C-alpha positions as CSV (number, residue, x, y, z in Angstrom):
1,M,-3.8,-9.7,15.7
2,A,-6.9,-9.2,13.1
3,R,-6.4,-8.9,9.5
4,Y,-8.4,-9.6,6.6
5,R,-8.5,-12.9,5.4
6,D,-11.2,-13.1,2.6
7,A,-10.3,-12.7,-1.5
8,V,-9.0,-9.4,-2.1
9,C,-9.8,-9.2,-6.1
10,R,-13.9,-8.0,-4.9
11,L,-11.9,-5.1,-2.5
12,C,-10.9,-3.6,-6.2
13,R,-14.1,-4.3,-7.7
14,R,-15.8,-2.5,-4.5
15,E,-13.7,0.4,-5.1
16,G,-14.3,0.6,-8.4
17,G,-10.8,0.8,-9.9
18,K,-7.2,-1.3,-9.4
19,L,-5.7,-1.3,-5.8
20,F,-3.0,-3.5,-7.0
21,L,-3.3,-6.0,-4.1
22,K,-2.5,-9.5,-6.2
23,G,1.1,-8.5,-7.3
24,D,1.7,-9.3,-11.0
25,R,-1.7,-10.8,-11.6
26,C,-2.9,-6.9,-11.4
27,Y,-1.0,-6.2,-14.6
28,K,-2.5,-9.4,-16.4
29,P,-5.6,-10.1,-18.3
30,S,-6.6,-12.3,-15.5
31,C,-7.1,-9.4,-13.0
32,A,-10.6,-9.2,-12.0
33,I,-11.1,-5.3,-13.0
34,E,-10.3,-6.5,-16.6
35,K,-12.4,-9.6,-16.6
36,R,-15.7,-8.3,-14.9
37,G,-15.1,-4.3,-15.1
38,T,-15.9,-2.1,-12.4
39,Q,-18.9,-3.2,-10.9
40,A,-19.3,-3.6,-7.5
41,P,-19.3,-7.5,-6.2
42,G,-22.4,-9.3,-5.5
43,Q,-25.6,-10.4,-7.6
44,H,-26.8,-7.9,-9.9
45,G,-29.3,-7.4,-12.5
46,P,-28.5,-7.2,-16.6
47,T,-29.0,-3.2,-16.3
48,A,-27.3,-2.7,-12.6
49,R,-25.4,0.7,-12.5
50,R,-23.2,1.7,-10.0
51,R,-24.6,4.6,-8.0
52,M,-23.0,8.1,-7.9
53,L,-21.8,9.0,-4.4
54,Q,-22.5,12.3,-2.7
55,G,-20.9,13.8,0.7
56,Y,-20.9,10.9,3.3
57,G,-20.9,8.0,1.0
58,E,-18.1,9.6,-1.0
59,Q,-15.9,10.4,1.9
60,L,-16.6,7.1,3.3
61,R,-15.3,5.3,0.3
62,E,-12.3,7.3,0.0
63,K,-11.5,6.1,3.5
64,Q,-12.2,2.5,2.6
65,K,-10.1,2.6,-0.3
66,V,-6.8,4.1,1.0
67,K,-7.4,1.5,4.4
68,R,-7.5,-0.9,1.7
69,I,-4.5,0.1,-0.3
70,Y,-2.1,-0.2,2.9
71,F,-4.2,-3.2,4.4
72,V,-4.6,-1.2,7.7
73,L,-7.7,-2.1,9.9
74,E,-10.0,0.5,11.2
75,K,-8.3,0.8,14.8
76,Q,-5.1,1.7,13.3
77,F,-6.1,4.0,10.5
78,R,-8.1,6.2,13.3
79,I,-4.6,5.8,15.2
80,Y,-3.0,7.2,12.5
81,F,-5.4,10.0,11.8
82,Q,-5.2,11.1,14.9
83,K,-1.3,11.3,15.1
84,A,-1.5,13.3,11.5
85,S,-4.2,15.6,13.0
86,R,-1.5,16.7,15.6
87,Q,1.4,17.4,13.5
88,K,2.6,20.5,11.9
89,G,1.0,20.8,7.9
90,I,-1.6,19.7,6.5
91,T,-3.7,16.5,8.3
92,G,-4.5,14.6,4.9
93,E,-1.3,14.8,3.8
94,N,0.9,13.8,7.3
95,L,-1.8,10.9,7.0
96,L,-0.4,9.4,3.7
97,F,3.3,10.5,4.8
98,M,2.7,7.9,7.7
99,L,1.1,5.1,5.6
100,E,4.2,5.1,3.1
101,R,6.9,5.2,5.8
102,R,5.2,2.0,6.9
103,L,8.1,-0.9,6.6
104,D,5.7,-3.0,4.9
105,N,5.0,-0.7,2.5
106,T,8.6,0.7,2.4
107,V,9.5,-2.9,1.3
108,Y,7.0,-2.9,-1.7
109,R,8.0,0.3,-2.9
110,S,11.8,-0.5,-3.0
111,G,10.8,-3.8,-5.3
112,F,11.2,-6.7,-3.0
113,S,7.7,-7.9,-3.4
114,T,4.7,-7.4,-5.7
115,S,2.3,-6.3,-3.4
116,R,1.8,-5.1,0.0
117,R,0.6,-8.5,1.2
118,Q,3.6,-10.1,0.2
119,A,5.8,-7.5,1.7
120,R,3.8,-7.7,5.1
121,Q,4.6,-11.4,5.1
122,L,8.3,-11.2,4.7
123,V,8.5,-8.9,7.2
124,N,6.2,-10.3,9.6
125,H,8.4,-13.9,9.1
126,G,11.7,-12.1,9.9
127,H,13.2,-11.8,6.4
128,V,13.7,-7.9,6.4
129,L,16.8,-5.9,7.8
130,V,16.7,-2.3,8.7
131,N,20.4,-0.9,8.9
132,G,21.5,-4.7,9.4
133,R,18.8,-5.4,12.0
134,K,16.0,-8.0,12.0
135,V,12.4,-5.7,12.1
136,D,9.1,-8.0,12.0
137,I,6.8,-5.0,12.8
138,P,5.2,-3.7,9.4
139,S,4.0,-0.7,11.0
140,F,7.7,0.4,12.0
141,Q,8.3,4.2,10.6
142,V,11.3,4.1,8.3
143,K,13.2,7.3,8.3
144,V,15.9,9.1,6.1
145,G,19.2,7.2,5.9
146,D,17.4,3.7,6.8
147,E,19.0,0.7,4.8
148,I,16.3,-2.2,4.0
149,T,17.5,-5.3,2.7
150,L,16.6,-8.7,3.2
151,K,18.5,-12.0,4.8
152,D,21.1,-13.4,2.3
153,T,18.4,-16.7,1.9
154,T,15.8,-14.7,1.2
155,K,17.5,-12.7,-1.6
156,K,17.7,-15.8,-3.7
157,N,14.0,-16.6,-3.3
158,P,12.6,-16.9,-6.6
159,H,9.5,-14.6,-5.8
160,V,11.8,-11.9,-4.4
161,E,14.2,-12.4,-7.5
162,G,11.5,-12.0,-9.8
163,A,9.9,-9.0,-8.0
164,W,13.2,-7.1,-7.7
165,Q,13.9,-7.7,-11.5
166,T,10.2,-6.3,-12.6
167,A,10.2,-3.4,-9.9
168,V,11.5,-1.0,-12.6
169,G,8.9,-1.9,-14.6
170,R,6.4,-0.8,-11.5
171,G,8.4,2.0,-10.6
172,R,10.5,2.9,-7.5
173,P,9.2,6.4,-6.0
174,P,12.2,8.9,-5.9
175,W,12.6,8.7,-2.3
176,I,13.9,5.6,-2.5
177,T,17.5,4.6,-4.0
178,A,17.9,0.9,-5.1
179,N,21.3,-0.6,-5.1
180,D,21.1,-3.8,-7.5
181,G,24.4,-5.0,-6.5
182,E,23.4,-5.3,-3.0
183,I,20.1,-5.9,-3.4
184,S,19.1,-3.2,-0.8
185,A,17.5,-0.3,-1.1
186,L,18.2,3.2,0.9
187,V,15.5,5.9,2.1
188,S,17.1,8.7,0.8
189,D,14.5,11.3,1.4
190,L,10.8,11.6,3.0
191,P,8.0,10.7,0.5
192,K,6.4,13.7,-0.7
193,R,2.7,14.1,-1.9
194,D,3.5,13.6,-5.8
195,D,5.2,10.5,-5.2
196,I,2.0,9.0,-3.5
197,D,-1.1,7.8,-6.1
198,G,-2.8,11.1,-7.4
199,N,-6.1,9.3,-7.2
200,I,-6.3,9.4,-3.7
201,N,-8.3,12.5,-2.5
202,E,-7.4,12.7,1.1
203,Q,-9.3,15.8,2.0
204,L,-12.5,13.6,1.8
205,I,-11.0,11.4,4.9
206,V,-10.2,14.7,6.8
207,E,-13.9,15.5,6.4
208,L,-14.9,12.2,7.5
209,Y,-13.2,12.2,10.6
210,S,-13.6,16.2,11.1
211,K,-17.7,15.4,11.7
């Protein structure tokens, strides 16, 4: 299966802001955005400036940003858009809701990991249980009432323990209810637009794919 294998900090710099792809490092002074600013990666002169984008360029960058936040490649992202356009409601919001309900994103948002990449690894390696059953498909769509937890041995992993303890600081969305005693999370509601990054302009993505 195709996946992105290169450095991820350059992706944040390319999009001009933090995408929180490196877990705890994104909250520290060692973050590439903190050290190098929002200048795009690559060789630049001393007076290089980020060019203002308009039209197609702005739409493309917004699509690339959302793809990189959720670590979805182009083909799968286009399939999500096609499904969103066939659903009732606002196409852009439907797209974001499907991305939010991915199992790897839910694991991350619940607090079992500090990044979506780490969450995807937990899912791929069979550490995640949905309603007591192992699910190793990162794109699995969770629904209301699903209980997300990890294998007992995985709960004792220091990386998982550290992520769970600091999850409150990163913030859990209202549609996920955490059970600290069991180290589990319940999908208590469907995600709403206010629960998703407000810096995303999904209408630009709709305009891009509608051409």
